[in-house]
MARLOMI-809028 format. One record per residue (C-alpha): residue number from 1; residue in one letter; y, x, z. Coordinates in nm, 4 decimals. Last residue first. Example, Ala and Ser with C-alpha at 12.3 -4.5 7.8 and 13.67 -1.06 7.14 Angstrom:
2
ATOM,resi,resn,Y,X,Z
ATOM,2,S,-0.1060,1.3670,0.7140 .
ATOM,1,A,-0.4500,1.2300,0.7800 .
//
This chain:
171
ATOM,resi,resn,Y,X,Z
ATOM,171,X,-2.5385,-0.8530,-0.5506 .
ATOM,170,X,-2.2468,-1.0309,-0.3875 .
ATOM,169,X,-1.9262,-1.0367,-0.5849 .
ATOM,168,X,-1.6094,-0.8341,-0.6133 .
ATOM,167,X,-1.6620,-0.7015,-0.9627 .
ATOM,166,X,-1.7204,-0.3340,-0.9642 .
ATOM,165,X,-1.4844,-0.0579,-1.0606 .
ATOM,164,X,-1.6536,0.2788,-1.0643 .
ATOM,163,X,-1.5008,0.5873,-0.9056 .
ATOM,162,X,-1.6945,0.8997,-1.0007 .
ATOM,161,X,-1.5484,1.2013,-0.8235 .
ATOM,160,X,-1.8086,1.2103,-0.5448 .
ATOM,159,X,-2.0996,1.2316,-0.7923 .
ATOM,158,X,-2.4308,1.1822,-0.6109 .
ATOM,157,X,-2.3459,0.8334,-0.4782 .
ATOM,156,X,-2.3594,0.6711,-0.8203 .
ATOM,155,X,-2.7277,0.7357,-0.8793 .
ATOM,154,X,-2.7789,0.5368,-1.1997 .
ATOM,153,X,-2.6494,0.8000,-1.4410 .
ATOM,152,X,-2.8369,1.0722,-1.2509 .
ATOM,151,X,-3.1736,0.9014,-1.3231 .
ATOM,150,X,-3.4103,0.9998,-1.0444 .
ATOM,149,X,-3.3070,0.7209,-0.8086 .
ATOM,148,X,-3.4380,0.7916,-0.4665 .
ATOM,147,X,-3.7476,0.6735,-0.2879 .
ATOM,146,X,-3.7424,0.7278,0.0865 .
ATOM,145,X,-3.8952,1.0512,0.1972 .
ATOM,144,X,-4.2581,1.0294,0.3002 .
ATOM,143,X,-4.3100,0.9947,0.6693 .
ATOM,142,X,-4.4955,1.2734,0.8426 .
ATOM,141,X,-4.8085,1.1325,0.9980 .
ATOM,140,X,-4.8555,1.0605,1.3647 .
ATOM,139,X,-5.1312,0.7962,1.3496 .
ATOM,138,X,-5.0034,0.4408,1.4062 .
ATOM,137,X,-4.9895,0.3711,1.0320 .
ATOM,136,X,-5.3617,0.4254,1.0019 .
ATOM,135,X,-5.4235,0.1834,1.2883 .
ATOM,134,X,-5.2172,-0.0843,1.1044 .
ATOM,133,X,-5.4227,-0.0856,0.7837 .
ATOM,132,X,-5.6868,-0.3114,0.9365 .
ATOM,131,X,-5.4221,-0.5662,1.0366 .
ATOM,130,X,-5.2681,-0.5570,0.6873 .
ATOM,129,X,-5.6090,-0.6385,0.5410 .
ATOM,128,X,-5.8370,-0.3992,0.3541 .
ATOM,127,X,-6.1366,-0.5262,0.1587 .
ATOM,126,X,-5.9322,-0.5966,-0.1559 .
ATOM,125,X,-5.7305,-0.2770,-0.1184 .
ATOM,124,X,-5.3768,-0.3134,0.0026 .
ATOM,123,X,-5.0715,-0.2533,-0.2177 .
ATOM,122,X,-4.7707,-0.1212,-0.0307 .
ATOM,121,X,-4.4502,-0.2986,-0.1250 .
ATOM,120,X,-4.2198,-0.1027,-0.3558 .
ATOM,119,X,-3.8922,0.0057,-0.2055 .
ATOM,118,X,-3.5995,-0.1235,-0.4130 .
ATOM,117,X,-3.3497,0.1371,-0.5241 .
ATOM,116,X,-3.1028,-0.0028,-0.7803 .
ATOM,115,X,-3.0045,-0.3079,-0.5727 .
ATOM,114,X,-2.9670,-0.0915,-0.2644 .
ATOM,113,X,-2.7280,0.1302,-0.4623 .
ATOM,112,X,-2.5237,-0.1733,-0.5684 .
ATOM,111,X,-2.5071,-0.3017,-0.2107 .
ATOM,110,X,-2.4033,0.0422,-0.0865 .
ATOM,109,X,-2.1403,0.0715,-0.3593 .
ATOM,108,X,-2.0059,-0.2750,-0.2722 .
ATOM,107,X,-1.9790,-0.1811,0.0960 .
ATOM,106,X,-1.8136,0.1485,0.0075 .
ATOM,105,X,-1.5593,-0.0331,-0.2106 .
ATOM,104,X,-1.4788,-0.2764,0.0733 .
ATOM,103,X,-1.4356,0.0065,0.3235 .
ATOM,102,X,-1.2099,0.1922,0.0808 .
ATOM,101,X,-1.0050,-0.1248,0.0235 .
ATOM,100,X,-0.9736,-0.1785,0.3995 .
ATOM,99,X,-0.8497,0.1790,0.4434 .
ATOM,98,X,-0.6017,0.1345,0.1572 .
ATOM,97,X,-0.4772,-0.1955,0.3037 .
ATOM,96,X,-0.4177,-0.0269,0.6412 .
ATOM,95,X,-0.2311,0.2565,0.4723 .
ATOM,94,X,-0.0173,0.0037,0.2829 .
ATOM,93,X,0.0663,-0.1744,0.6106 .
ATOM,92,X,0.1630,0.1512,0.7808 .
ATOM,91,X,0.3695,0.2623,0.4817 .
ATOM,90,X,0.5601,-0.0671,0.4737 .
ATOM,89,X,0.6290,-0.0404,0.8471 .
ATOM,88,X,0.7456,0.3194,0.8036 .
ATOM,87,X,0.9794,0.2216,0.5189 .
ATOM,86,X,1.1218,-0.0731,0.7140 .
ATOM,85,X,1.1668,0.1439,1.0244 .
ATOM,84,X,1.3455,0.4109,0.8212 .
ATOM,83,X,1.5849,0.1422,0.6944 .
ATOM,82,X,1.6335,0.0082,1.0488 .
ATOM,81,X,1.7098,0.3602,1.1707 .
ATOM,80,X,1.9600,0.4067,0.8873 .
ATOM,79,X,2.1231,0.0776,0.9893 .
ATOM,78,X,2.1481,0.1861,1.3527 .
ATOM,77,X,2.2777,0.5348,1.2711 .
ATOM,76,X,2.5512,0.3899,1.0476 .
ATOM,75,X,2.6458,0.1126,1.2930 .
ATOM,74,X,2.6511,0.3458,1.5939 .
ATOM,73,X,2.8623,0.5951,1.3996 .
ATOM,72,X,3.1116,0.3165,1.3103 .
ATOM,71,X,3.1250,0.1545,1.6557 .
ATOM,70,X,3.2989,0.4276,1.8551 .
ATOM,69,X,3.5659,0.5135,1.5966 .
ATOM,68,X,3.6135,0.1427,1.5212 .
ATOM,67,X,3.6607,0.0655,1.8895 .
ATOM,66,X,3.9041,0.3517,1.9344 .
ATOM,65,X,4.1576,0.2328,1.6737 .
ATOM,64,X,4.1108,-0.1407,1.6968 .
ATOM,63,X,4.0347,-0.2448,2.0509 .
ATOM,62,X,3.7510,-0.1489,2.2802 .
ATOM,61,X,3.5937,-0.4925,2.3343 .
ATOM,60,X,3.6375,-0.6305,1.9815 .
ATOM,59,X,3.5115,-0.3124,1.8122 .
ATOM,58,X,3.2168,-0.2910,2.0536 .
ATOM,57,X,3.1250,-0.6542,1.9909 .
ATOM,56,X,3.1355,-0.6003,1.6135 .
ATOM,55,X,2.8985,-0.3036,1.6464 .
ATOM,54,X,2.6681,-0.4899,1.8835 .
ATOM,53,X,2.6498,-0.7757,1.6357 .
ATOM,52,X,2.5741,-0.5458,1.3418 .
ATOM,51,X,2.2970,-0.3735,1.5390 .
ATOM,50,X,2.1554,-0.7130,1.6396 .
ATOM,49,X,2.1642,-0.8303,1.2769 .
ATOM,48,X,1.9629,-0.5217,1.1816 .
ATOM,47,X,1.7159,-0.5952,1.4654 .
ATOM,46,X,1.6676,-0.9476,1.3262 .
ATOM,45,X,1.5934,-0.7888,0.9883 .
ATOM,44,X,1.3383,-0.5597,1.1564 .
ATOM,43,X,1.1713,-0.8594,1.3190 .
ATOM,42,X,1.1512,-1.0337,0.9807 .
ATOM,41,X,0.9916,-0.7245,0.8257 .
ATOM,40,X,0.7330,-0.7227,1.1026 .
ATOM,39,X,0.6520,-1.0901,1.0380 .
ATOM,38,X,0.6363,-1.0226,0.6628 .
ATOM,37,X,0.3926,-0.7346,0.7093 .
ATOM,36,X,0.1729,-0.9304,0.9516 .
ATOM,35,X,0.1463,-1.2123,0.6964 .
ATOM,34,X,0.0460,-0.9654,0.4263 .
ATOM,33,X,-0.2032,-0.8017,0.6666 .
ATOM,32,X,-0.3879,-1.1345,0.6945 .
ATOM,31,X,-0.5427,-1.0979,0.3488 .
ATOM,30,X,-0.7168,-0.7715,0.4523 .
ATOM,29,X,-0.7999,-0.8890,0.8043 .
ATOM,28,X,-1.1096,-1.0821,0.6985 .
ATOM,27,X,-1.3450,-0.7892,0.6450 .
ATOM,26,X,-1.6709,-0.9491,0.5347 .
ATOM,25,X,-2.0105,-0.8535,0.6732 .
ATOM,24,X,-1.8671,-0.8214,1.0249 .
ATOM,23,X,-2.1723,-1.0066,1.1669 .
ATOM,22,X,-1.9951,-1.2655,1.3842 .
ATOM,21,X,-1.7058,-1.3454,1.1524 .
ATOM,20,X,-1.9164,-1.3506,0.8359 .
ATOM,19,X,-2.1742,-1.5796,0.9976 .
ATOM,18,X,-1.8985,-1.8044,1.1300 .
ATOM,17,X,-1.7577,-1.8396,0.7763 .
ATOM,16,X,-2.1051,-1.8922,0.6274 .
ATOM,15,X,-2.1816,-2.1774,0.8694 .
ATOM,14,X,-1.8337,-2.3292,0.8258 .
ATOM,13,X,-1.8719,-2.3602,0.4468 .
ATOM,12,X,-1.5368,-2.2993,0.2778 .
ATOM,11,X,-1.6327,-1.9781,0.0999 .
ATOM,10,X,-1.4932,-1.6354,0.0105 .
ATOM,9,X,-1.3617,-1.5869,0.3641 .
ATOM,8,X,-0.9937,-1.5104,0.3079 .
ATOM,7,X,-0.9443,-1.6546,-0.0410 .
ATOM,6,X,-1.1704,-1.9547,0.0287 .
ATOM,5,X,-0.9759,-2.0308,0.3470 .
ATOM,4,X,-0.6482,-2.0054,0.1554 .
ATOM,3,X,-0.7761,-2.2336,-0.1222 .
ATOM,2,X,-0.9123,-2.4808,0.1312 .
ATOM,1,X,-0.5649,-2.5099,0.2851 .
//
């Protein structure tokens, strides 16, 4: 059980798990989508058995020559519909996993970019205290742009076609 909890949340500490749940720092539905996929697939298999049962019931009720003629198209259309349903359900779950993977990659890119660009703390003069510097900050002065990475190799967000693979860990 601890292995499953560690796989979903990345930790087994209750404080960190609740923190992740309340702050949306970690997307926990990515591992759960596998369970949802198998539940949906099970429901579609039950529907396939229902189509087969209705087909057999129609053959028994109507008799042999006309019952088969009525039930055969229903069986073929029903099974093709179940097959299309399975493919659509698989596509829906894969799309959801792709969206979660994109969100996870963007989160890691943002953390990596924040690691590269660290704003430098303002150095105060020896006679100046942070309280004395506060009135200067209150004056309406245009803010300087945030520091950016000047090295194009380090600025990963400038090239939209660059897709790095990072380890899934906290920076």
